[in-house]
Structures are given as structure tokens and as C-alpha cells.
C-alpha positions, 0 to 999 in steps of 0.5 A: 414216736421214738425209734430205738435199736429194738423197737418203736415206741408209739404214743398213746392216743395216736390218730389213725391218720398219724399211724397210717402216715408213720407206716408209709414213712417206715415202709419208705425207709425200709425200701430206701435202706436196701438201696442205701446199703447196696450203694454204700457197699458198691462205693466201698468195694470200688474205693476201699478194696483192701479195707471194705471187708472191715466196713462190712463187719462193722455194719453188722449185717450178713455178707450175703444180704449186703452182696445182694443189695450191692448186686441189685444196686450195680444193675440199676444206676440211680437214674433207672430206679423207679421210686414207685416200685420197691427194691424187691421189684428191682431185685426180681429183674436184676438178672435180665438185660437192661431192655427187659428190665425197663419193659417189666419196670414200666409194666409193674409201675403202670399196673401197680403190681406187687412183687408177687404179681410181677414174678407171676407175670414174668413166669407166665411170659417165660412159659409162653415164650418156651411154648412159642419157641417149640413147634406145635406137638414137638416134645420137650427134650430133657437132659440129665445134668448133675445138680452142682453143674446147674448151680454153677451155671446159675452163678455164671448166668447171674454174673453175666446179667442174663436170665438162666434159660437165655444164658444156657441157650446162648452158651450152647449156641456159641459152643455149637457155632465154634465147633461147626466153624472149626469143622468147616475150616478143617474141611476147606483145608482138606484136613 
């Protein structure tokens, strides 16, 4: 087989076994290249801060794509990456705390989940957690929030490496704790 920039030339008479083997190899290259590009960008940003934008342009890929690869690569050090799982499996888990990442990676690897099956299992677990956190029969409280704030909060949660729902709850709990401590301090001071 001959690879070119625009395609793959497959010889006539290729056996099924050779065709199948080539598919596995191509799939492995595709999955590995996401890691390679992510690691490449992380290295460039760490070592060539003043020039790495030029390197990104030279690579010819969209900045957002590379940024996503780099973000996942930063969230999973080499020793934590699972060769049996795709880059996309890892990307699905990148926003979670390390312990949760490991738990989901273990399950996905053991049960040989596709990324779609992993995503579905995570969604079901989140729904069950939300239901379990609420006493039976207690209505869900809704809060009207402008869309731009939600986007902003999602970015903050992502950069913190925490799932969005966890970030919202932790942020509100921390704010409430600070206010209540200040009120208690003022009350003790007689203010």
C-alpha cells in the first residue's frame, strides 16, 4: 500500500487478512496521532512560548483541534493512558478528577466499551447521582441563568478540571460558606 497526502493506494488482489491488518494499523495511527499532536503542542507551549504559535500554523491544523488534543494530553500523563482505549475515550473523561477518570477507564477497558457506551454509562451515573442526592419527592429547583453565563461557567469548570455540575455545586457551597462565616464573625464582634 502507498500512502499519499490525499489518499491510500491499495494494490489489486489484496487479501482480506492484509486489508484487515491495514485497517487496524491505520486506526492505531489515527488514535496515536491525536496523542502525538497533543504532546507536541504541550511541549511547544512549555518550551517555545514566544514561537509556538508559528509552529501551530506550520502544522496546518485548526487551533481549536490542537488545543483539545493538548488539553487531553495534559490531563493524562503518559503512564495513565490506556492503549486499549482510544484517545476519544480519554477525551470523554478529561474534565473529571483523576480518581473518577481511573474508575471510568477501568470500566471501559474491562467491559470493552465504545466511546458511545462510555458516554451513555456516565450520563446514567450522573442522572442516578442527581436523583440519589435529592430526597424522594422533593421537587427540583430551577434557576434562570443567561446563556452567556452558563458558557462562561462551563469554561471555568473545564479549566479547573472538574465536571460542570460538581464545579457549580462546589462554587456555590464555597460562596455560601464564606458569607455565613463573615456573618458569624460580625455577630461575634457585635457589629
